[in-house]
PDB file of the backbone (N, CA, C, O) and the ligand in Angstrom, with CONECT records:
HET     ZN  A 101       1
ATOM      1  N   MET A   1     116.933  16.467  18.181  1.00  0.00           N
ATOM      2  CA  MET A   1     116.841  17.544  17.208  1.00  0.00           C
ATOM      3  C   MET A   1     116.692  18.897  17.884  1.00  0.00           C
ATOM      4  O   MET A   1     116.220  19.855  17.273  1.00  0.00           O
ATOM      5  N   SER A   2     117.085  18.972  19.114  1.00  0.00           N
ATOM      6  CA  SER A   2     116.873  20.207  19.851  1.00  0.00           C
ATOM      7  C   SER A   2     118.133  21.056  19.872  1.00  0.00           C
ATOM      8  O   SER A   2     119.174  20.641  20.383  1.00  0.00           O
ATOM      9  N   VAL A   3     118.021  22.234  19.317  1.00  0.00           N
ATOM     10  CA  VAL A   3     119.150  23.163  19.360  1.00  0.00           C
ATOM     11  C   VAL A   3     119.344  23.673  20.780  1.00  0.00           C
ATOM     12  O   VAL A   3     120.445  24.047  21.184  1.00  0.00           O
ATOM     13  N   GLU A   4     118.263  23.678  21.512  1.00  0.00           N
ATOM     14  CA  GLU A   4     118.262  24.207  22.871  1.00  0.00           C
ATOM     15  C   GLU A   4     119.296  23.517  23.758  1.00  0.00           C
ATOM     16  O   GLU A   4     119.874  24.127  24.658  1.00  0.00           O
ATOM     17  N   ASP A   5     119.510  22.249  23.485  1.00  0.00           N
ATOM     18  CA  ASP A   5     120.409  21.499  24.344  1.00  0.00           C
ATOM     19  C   ASP A   5     121.839  21.473  23.819  1.00  0.00           C
ATOM     20  O   ASP A   5     122.650  20.654  24.251  1.00  0.00           O
ATOM     21  N   ASP A   6     122.137  22.350  22.907  1.00  0.00           N
ATOM     22  CA  ASP A   6     123.489  22.371  22.366  1.00  0.00           C
ATOM     23  C   ASP A   6     124.399  23.139  23.312  1.00  0.00           C
ATOM     24  O   ASP A   6     124.859  24.241  23.013  1.00  0.00           O
ATOM     25  N   VAL A   7     124.636  22.541  24.422  1.00  0.00           N
ATOM     26  CA  VAL A   7     125.429  23.174  25.470  1.00  0.00           C
ATOM     27  C   VAL A   7     126.414  22.159  26.043  1.00  0.00           C
ATOM     28  O   VAL A   7     126.243  20.945  25.925  1.00  0.00           O
ATOM     29  N   GLU A   8     127.421  22.695  26.648  1.00  0.00           N
ATOM     30  CA  GLU A   8     128.356  21.853  27.376  1.00  0.00           C
ATOM     31  C   GLU A   8     128.114  22.088  28.861  1.00  0.00           C
ATOM     32  O   GLU A   8     128.087  23.224  29.334  1.00  0.00           O
ATOM     33  N   VAL A   9     127.941  21.000  29.572  1.00  0.00           N
ATOM     34  CA  VAL A   9     127.671  21.098  30.996  1.00  0.00           C
ATOM     35  C   VAL A   9     128.877  20.536  31.749  1.00  0.00           C
ATOM     36  O   VAL A   9     129.293  19.400  31.524  1.00  0.00           O
ATOM     37  N   ARG A  10     129.415  21.338  32.625  1.00  0.00           N
ATOM     38  CA  ARG A  10     130.566  20.898  33.408  1.00  0.00           C
ATOM     39  C   ARG A  10     130.214  20.945  34.885  1.00  0.00           C
ATOM     40  O   ARG A  10     129.540  21.865  35.349  1.00  0.00           O
ATOM     41  N   ALA A  11     130.668  19.963  35.600  1.00  0.00           N
ATOM     42  CA  ALA A  11     130.487  19.980  37.048  1.00  0.00           C
ATOM     43  C   ALA A  11     131.575  20.842  37.680  1.00  0.00           C
ATOM     44  O   ALA A  11     132.754  20.732  37.345  1.00  0.00           O
ATOM     45  N   VAL A  12     131.157  21.686  38.585  1.00  0.00           N
ATOM     46  CA  VAL A  12     132.097  22.482  39.361  1.00  0.00           C
ATOM     47  C   VAL A  12     132.165  21.879  40.753  1.00  0.00           C
ATOM     48  O   VAL A  12     131.161  21.792  41.461  1.00  0.00           O
ATOM     49  N   GLN A  13     133.353  21.470  41.127  1.00  0.00           N
ATOM     50  CA  GLN A  13     133.519  20.849  42.438  1.00  0.00           C
ATOM     51  C   GLN A  13     133.533  21.918  43.529  1.00  0.00           C
ATOM     52  O   GLN A  13     133.863  23.076  43.272  1.00  0.00           O
ATOM     53  N   PRO A  14     133.176  21.522  44.729  1.00  0.00           N
ATOM     54  CA  PRO A  14     133.139  22.521  45.815  1.00  0.00           C
ATOM     55  C   PRO A  14     134.435  23.314  45.950  1.00  0.00           C
ATOM     56  O   PRO A  14     134.405  24.524  46.176  1.00  0.00           O
ATOM     57  N   TYR A  15     135.565  22.639  45.812  1.00  0.00           N
ATOM     58  CA  TYR A  15     136.827  23.363  45.977  1.00  0.00           C
ATOM     59  C   TYR A  15     137.100  24.330  44.834  1.00  0.00           C
ATOM     60  O   TYR A  15     137.934  25.226  44.958  1.00  0.00           O
ATOM     61  N   GLU A  16     136.390  24.146  43.709  1.00  0.00           N
ATOM     62  CA  GLU A  16     136.569  25.046  42.562  1.00  0.00           C
ATOM     63  C   GLU A  16     135.648  26.256  42.641  1.00  0.00           C
ATOM     64  O   GLU A  16     135.858  27.246  41.940  1.00  0.00           O
ATOM     65  N   ALA A  17     134.645  26.179  43.479  1.00  0.00           N
ATOM     66  CA  ALA A  17     133.642  27.245  43.564  1.00  0.00           C
ATOM     67  C   ALA A  17     134.140  28.300  44.546  1.00  0.00           C
ATOM     68  O   ALA A  17     133.890  28.228  45.749  1.00  0.00           O
ATOM     69  N   THR A  18     134.842  29.268  44.003  1.00  0.00           N
ATOM     70  CA  THR A  18     135.460  30.268  44.867  1.00  0.00           C
ATOM     71  C   THR A  18     134.674  31.571  44.902  1.00  0.00           C
ATOM     72  O   THR A  18     135.024  32.497  45.634  1.00  0.00           O
ATOM     73  N   LYS A  19     133.619  31.636  44.112  1.00  0.00           N
ATOM     74  CA  LYS A  19     132.798  32.843  44.072  1.00  0.00           C
ATOM     75  C   LYS A  19     131.346  32.465  44.288  1.00  0.00           C
ATOM     76  O   LYS A  19     130.969  31.295  44.224  1.00  0.00           O
ATOM     77  N   ARG A  20     130.549  33.476  44.544  1.00  0.00           N
ATOM     78  CA  ARG A  20     129.112  33.245  44.623  1.00  0.00           C
ATOM     79  C   ARG A  20     128.501  33.576  43.258  1.00  0.00           C
ATOM     80  O   ARG A  20     128.872  34.557  42.614  1.00  0.00           O
ATOM     81  N   TYR A  21     127.561  32.734  42.838  1.00  0.00           N
ATOM     82  CA  TYR A  21     126.908  32.913  41.545  1.00  0.00           C
ATOM     83  C   TYR A  21     125.405  32.998  41.750  1.00  0.00           C
ATOM     84  O   TYR A  21     124.875  32.604  42.789  1.00  0.00           O
ATOM     85  N   LEU A  22     124.729  33.524  40.728  1.00  0.00           N
ATOM     86  CA  LEU A  22     123.273  33.564  40.743  1.00  0.00           C
ATOM     87  C   LEU A  22     122.749  32.480  39.805  1.00  0.00           C
ATOM     88  O   LEU A  22     123.107  32.435  38.629  1.00  0.00           O
ATOM     89  N   CYS A  23     121.913  31.626  40.332  1.00  0.00           N
ATOM     90  CA  CYS A  23     121.340  30.545  39.533  1.00  0.00           C
ATOM     91  C   CYS A  23     120.132  31.073  38.769  1.00  0.00           C
ATOM     92  O   CYS A  23     119.198  31.590  39.383  1.00  0.00           O
ATOM     93  N   PRO A  24     120.132  30.952  37.417  1.00  0.00           N
ATOM     94  CA  PRO A  24     118.992  31.444  36.641  1.00  0.00           C
ATOM     95  C   PRO A  24     117.754  30.566  36.774  1.00  0.00           C
ATOM     96  O   PRO A  24     116.659  30.975  36.387  1.00  0.00           O
ATOM     97  N   GLY A  25     117.917  29.372  37.313  1.00  0.00           N
ATOM     98  CA  GLY A  25     116.773  28.483  37.468  1.00  0.00           C
ATOM     99  C   GLY A  25     115.853  28.916  38.592  1.00  0.00           C
ATOM    100  O   GLY A  25     114.630  28.844  38.466  1.00  0.00           O
ATOM    101  N   CYS A  26     116.435  29.363  39.684  1.00  0.00           N
ATOM    102  CA  CYS A  26     115.635  29.713  40.853  1.00  0.00           C
ATOM    103  C   CYS A  26     115.907  31.146  41.315  1.00  0.00           C
ATOM    104  O   CYS A  26     115.312  31.607  42.289  1.00  0.00           O
ATOM    105  N   ASN A  27     116.799  31.847  40.623  1.00  0.00           N
ATOM    106  CA  ASN A  27     117.209  33.195  41.024  1.00  0.00           C
ATOM    107  C   ASN A  27     117.784  33.228  42.430  1.00  0.00           C
ATOM    108  O   ASN A  27     117.740  34.248  43.118  1.00  0.00           O
ATOM    109  N   GLY A  28     118.321  32.096  42.835  1.00  0.00           N
ATOM    110  CA  GLY A  28     118.934  32.013  44.152  1.00  0.00           C
ATOM    111  C   GLY A  28     120.443  31.995  44.049  1.00  0.00           C
ATOM    112  O   GLY A  28     121.004  31.798  42.971  1.00  0.00           O
ATOM    113  N   ASP A  29     121.086  32.199  45.163  1.00  0.00           N
ATOM    114  CA  ASP A  29     122.539  32.212  45.194  1.00  0.00           C
ATOM    115  C   ASP A  29     123.109  30.793  45.183  1.00  0.00           C
ATOM    116  O   ASP A  29     122.553  29.870  45.778  1.00  0.00           O
ATOM    117  N   ILE A  30     124.220  30.656  44.496  1.00  0.00           N
ATOM    118  CA  ILE A  30     125.070  29.472  44.638  1.00  0.00           C
ATOM    119  C   ILE A  30     126.265  29.948  45.453  1.00  0.00           C
ATOM    120  O   ILE A  30     127.045  30.777  44.984  1.00  0.00           O
ATOM    121  N   ASN A  31     126.407  29.450  46.625  1.00  0.00           N
ATOM    122  CA  ASN A  31     127.436  29.961  47.515  1.00  0.00           C
ATOM    123  C   ASN A  31     128.814  29.428  47.153  1.00  0.00           C
ATOM    124  O   ASN A  31     128.948  28.349  46.577  1.00  0.00           O
ATOM    125  N   ALA A  32     129.824  30.195  47.496  1.00  0.00           N
ATOM    126  CA  ALA A  32     131.190  29.719  47.333  1.00  0.00           C
ATOM    127  C   ALA A  32     131.353  28.430  48.119  1.00  0.00           C
ATOM    128  O   ALA A  32     130.865  28.311  49.243  1.00  0.00           O
ATOM    129  N   GLY A  33     132.040  27.472  47.525  1.00  0.00           N
ATOM    130  CA  GLY A  33     132.247  26.203  48.183  1.00  0.00           C
ATOM    131  C   GLY A  33     131.125  25.208  47.958  1.00  0.00           C
ATOM    132  O   GLY A  33     131.135  24.116  48.525  1.00  0.00           O
ATOM    133  N   GLU A  34     130.158  25.581  47.135  1.00  0.00           N
ATOM    134  CA  GLU A  34     129.030  24.700  46.856  1.00  0.00           C
ATOM    135  C   GLU A  34     129.207  24.098  45.461  1.00  0.00           C
ATOM    136  O   GLU A  34     129.350  24.832  44.484  1.00  0.00           O
ATOM    137  N   GLY A  35     129.199  22.793  45.366  1.00  0.00           N
ATOM    138  CA  GLY A  35     129.296  22.139  44.068  1.00  0.00           C
ATOM    139  C   GLY A  35     128.083  22.476  43.221  1.00  0.00           C
ATOM    140  O   GLY A  35     126.961  22.507  43.726  1.00  0.00           O
ATOM    141  N   HIS A  36     128.300  22.730  41.939  1.00  0.00           N
ATOM    142  CA  HIS A  36     127.189  23.096  41.059  1.00  0.00           C
ATOM    143  C   HIS A  36     127.595  22.782  39.624  1.00  0.00           C
ATOM    144  O   HIS A  36     128.567  22.064  39.391  1.00  0.00           O
ATOM    145  N   LEU A  37     126.848  23.321  38.663  1.00  0.00           N
ATOM    146  CA  LEU A  37     127.128  23.078  37.257  1.00  0.00           C
ATOM    147  C   LEU A  37     127.380  24.398  36.557  1.00  0.00           C
ATOM    148  O   LEU A  37     126.797  25.423  36.911  1.00  0.00           O
ATOM    149  N   VAL A  38     128.249  24.366  35.563  1.00  0.00           N
ATOM    150  CA  VAL A  38     128.376  25.506  34.663  1.00  0.00           C
ATOM    151  C   VAL A  38     127.953  25.032  33.280  1.00  0.00           C
ATOM    152  O   VAL A  38     128.420  24.006  32.785  1.00  0.00           O
ATOM    153  N   VAL A  39     127.061  25.801  32.668  1.00  0.00           N
ATOM    154  CA  VAL A  39     126.452  25.433  31.396  1.00  0.00           C
ATOM    155  C   VAL A  39     126.925  26.423  30.342  1.00  0.00           C
ATOM    156  O   VAL A  39     126.694  27.627  30.458  1.00  0.00           O
ATOM    157  N   VAL A  40     127.587  25.906  29.314  1.00  0.00           N
ATOM    158  CA  VAL A  40     128.204  26.756  28.304  1.00  0.00           C
ATOM    159  C   VAL A  40     127.551  26.469  26.955  1.00  0.00           C
ATOM    160  O   VAL A  40     127.733  25.382  26.407  1.00  0.00           O
ATOM    161  N   PRO A  41     126.793  27.422  26.409  1.00  0.00           N
ATOM    162  CA  PRO A  41     126.236  27.212  25.058  1.00  0.00           C
ATOM    163  C   PRO A  41     127.371  27.087  24.046  1.00  0.00           C
ATOM    164  O   PRO A  41     128.290  27.906  24.029  1.00  0.00           O
ATOM    165  N   THR A  42     127.300  26.070  23.213  1.00  0.00           N
ATOM    166  CA  THR A  42     128.387  25.817  22.277  1.00  0.00           C
ATOM    167  C   THR A  42     128.627  27.012  21.360  1.00  0.00           C
ATOM    168  O   THR A  42     129.769  27.356  21.053  1.00  0.00           O
ATOM    169  N   ALA A  43     127.546  27.633  20.932  1.00  0.00           N
ATOM    170  CA  ALA A  43     127.668  28.744  19.988  1.00  0.00           C
ATOM    171  C   ALA A  43     128.001  30.062  20.678  1.00  0.00           C
ATOM    172  O   ALA A  43     128.502  30.990  20.044  1.00  0.00           O
ATOM    173  N   HIS A  44     127.724  30.140  21.968  1.00  0.00           N
ATOM    174  CA  HIS A  44     127.919  31.401  22.690  1.00  0.00           C
ATOM    175  C   HIS A  44     128.589  31.143  24.037  1.00  0.00           C
ATOM    176  O   HIS A  44     127.961  31.295  25.085  1.00  0.00           O
ATOM    177  N   PRO A  45     129.839  30.760  24.008  1.00  0.00           N
ATOM    178  CA  PRO A  45     130.506  30.392  25.264  1.00  0.00           C
ATOM    179  C   PRO A  45     130.570  31.529  26.271  1.00  0.00           C
ATOM    180  O   PRO A  45     130.738  31.285  27.466  1.00  0.00           O
ATOM    181  N   GLU A  46     130.440  32.762  25.810  1.00  0.00           N
ATOM    182  CA  GLU A  46     130.459  33.879  26.756  1.00  0.00           C
ATOM    183  C   GLU A  46     129.176  33.952  27.573  1.00  0.00           C
ATOM    184  O   GLU A  46     129.114  34.649  28.586  1.00  0.00           O
ATOM    185  N   ASP A  47     128.158  33.234  27.130  1.00  0.00           N
ATOM    186  CA  ASP A  47     126.877  33.240  27.835  1.00  0.00           C
ATOM    187  C   ASP A  47     126.763  32.116  28.849  1.00  0.00           C
ATOM    188  O   ASP A  47     125.662  31.652  29.146  1.00  0.00           O
ATOM    189  N   ARG A  48     127.868  31.685  29.368  1.00  0.00           N
ATOM    190  CA  ARG A  48     127.787  30.573  30.309  1.00  0.00           C
ATOM    191  C   ARG A  48     127.089  31.005  31.600  1.00  0.00           C
ATOM    192  O   ARG A  48     127.135  32.163  32.016  1.00  0.00           O
ATOM    193  N   ARG A  49     126.447  30.020  32.203  1.00  0.00           N
ATOM    194  CA  ARG A  49     125.673  30.267  33.411  1.00  0.00           C
ATOM    195  C   ARG A  49     125.989  29.199  34.440  1.00  0.00           C
ATOM    196  O   ARG A  49     126.310  28.058  34.110  1.00  0.00           O
ATOM    197  N   HIS A  50     125.891  29.596  35.671  1.00  0.00           N
ATOM    198  CA  HIS A  50     126.080  28.655  36.773  1.00  0.00           C
ATOM    199  C   HIS A  50     124.714  28.297  37.342  1.00  0.00           C
ATOM    200  O   HIS A  50     123.895  29.172  37.624  1.00  0.00           O
ATOM    201  N   TRP A  51     124.484  27.004  37.506  1.00  0.00           N
ATOM    202  CA  TRP A  51     123.190  26.484  37.946  1.00  0.00           C
ATOM    203  C   TRP A  51     123.396  25.559  39.144  1.00  0.00           C
ATOM    204  O   TRP A  51     124.420  24.886  39.265  1.00  0.00           O
ATOM    205  N   HIS A  52     122.388  25.547  40.030  1.00  0.00           N
ATOM    206  CA  HIS A  52     122.296  24.437  40.970  1.00  0.00           C
ATOM    207  C   HIS A  52     122.015  23.159  40.166  1.00  0.00           C
ATOM    208  O   HIS A  52     121.310  23.203  39.158  1.00  0.00           O
ATOM    209  N   LYS A  53     122.553  22.047  40.601  1.00  0.00           N
ATOM    210  CA  LYS A  53     122.299  20.808  39.857  1.00  0.00           C
ATOM    211  C   LYS A  53     120.810  20.505  39.710  1.00  0.00           C
ATOM    212  O   LYS A  53     120.368  20.231  38.595  1.00  0.00           O
ATOM    213  N   PRO A  54     120.019  20.542  40.773  1.00  0.00           N
ATOM    214  CA  PRO A  54     118.598  20.208  40.593  1.00  0.00           C
ATOM    215  C   PRO A  54     117.858  21.209  39.716  1.00  0.00           C
ATOM    216  O   PRO A  54     116.924  20.831  39.009  1.00  0.00           O
ATOM    217  N   CYS A  55     118.254  22.470  39.749  1.00  0.00           N
ATOM    218  CA  CYS A  55     117.585  23.463  38.910  1.00  0.00           C
ATOM    219  C   CYS A  55     117.828  23.166  37.436  1.00  0.00           C
ATOM    220  O   CYS A  55     116.920  23.289  36.614  1.00  0.00           O
ATOM    221  N   TRP A  56     119.040  22.781  37.110  1.00  0.00           N
ATOM    222  CA  TRP A  56     119.336  22.436  35.716  1.00  0.00           C
ATOM    223  C   TRP A  56     118.587  21.182  35.293  1.00  0.00           C
ATOM    224  O   TRP A  56     118.038  21.124  34.193  1.00  0.00           O
ATOM    225  N   GLN A  57     118.564  20.180  36.163  1.00  0.00           N
ATOM    226  CA  GLN A  57     117.914  18.924  35.810  1.00  0.00           C
ATOM    227  C   GLN A  57     116.413  19.106  35.612  1.00  0.00           C
ATOM    228  O   GLN A  57     115.785  18.354  34.868  1.00  0.00           O
ATOM    229  N   HIS A  58     115.848  20.096  36.272  1.00  0.00           N
ATOM    230  CA  HIS A  58     114.397  20.296  36.201  1.00  0.00           C
ATOM    231  C   HIS A  58     114.009  21.464  35.307  1.00  0.00           C
ATOM    232  O   HIS A  58     112.861  21.906  35.338  1.00  0.00           O
ATOM    233  N   ARG A  59     114.935  21.965  34.521  1.00  0.00           N
ATOM    234  CA  ARG A  59     114.658  23.178  33.756  1.00  0.00           C
ATOM    235  C   ARG A  59     113.564  22.996  32.729  1.00  0.00           C
ATOM    236  O   ARG A  59     112.915  23.965  32.336  1.00  0.00           O
ATOM    237  N   HIS A  60     113.347  21.745  32.279  1.00  0.00           N
ATOM    238  CA  HIS A  60     112.330  21.523  31.251  1.00  0.00           C
ATOM    239  C   HIS A  60     110.987  21.109  31.834  1.00  0.00           C
ATOM    240  O   HIS A  60     110.028  20.854  31.106  1.00  0.00           O
ATOM    241  N   ARG A  61     110.936  21.047  33.150  1.00  0.00           N
ATOM    242  CA  ARG A  61     109.669  20.646  33.763  1.00  0.00           C
ATOM    243  C   ARG A  61     108.634  21.749  33.539  1.00  0.00           C
ATOM    244  O   ARG A  61     108.868  22.917  33.850  1.00  0.00           O
ATOM    245  N   ARG A  62     107.513  21.356  33.006  1.00  0.00           N
ATOM    246  CA  ARG A  62     106.469  22.348  32.724  1.00  0.00           C
ATOM    247  C   ARG A  62     105.151  21.890  33.321  1.00  0.00           C
ATOM    248  O   ARG A  62     104.869  20.698  33.448  1.00  0.00           O
ATOM    249  N   ARG A  63     104.381  22.857  33.668  1.00  0.00           N
ATOM    250  CA  ARG A  63     103.040  22.546  34.144  1.00  0.00           C
ATOM    251  C   ARG A  63     102.157  22.154  32.953  1.00  0.00           C
ATOM    252  O   ARG A  63     102.350  22.658  31.847  1.00  0.00           O
ATOM    253  N   PRO A  64     101.200  21.264  33.173  1.00  0.00           N
ATOM    254  CA  PRO A  64     100.269  20.923  32.095  1.00  0.00           C
ATOM    255  C   PRO A  64      99.555  22.183  31.631  1.00  0.00           C
ATOM    256  O   PRO A  64      99.168  23.033  32.433  1.00  0.00           O
ATOM    257  N   GLY A  65      99.391  22.281  30.335  1.00  0.00           N
ATOM    258  CA  GLY A  65      98.684  23.457  29.779  1.00  0.00           C
ATOM    259  C   GLY A  65      99.656  24.591  29.663  1.00  0.00           C
ATOM    260  O   GLY A  65      99.285  25.679  29.222  1.00  0.00           O
TER     261      GLY A  65
HETATM  262 ZN    ZN A 101     118.868  27.202  41.534  1.00  0.00          ZN2+
END
């Protein structure tokens, strides 16, 4: 029932990564040639973001409290 997860996640292969991106999970660079994920909100495809795979997988990890 989570609207938050209404996104399309696509894997970007290393050969497809021709630019450097900023990962919103860690504010670090995703270098050209590095496999990663592109996350496209279904309702707002223009707001797509490029993430490191582990950053996306851990995005919901929260500290207790
Ligand atoms: Zn990251």
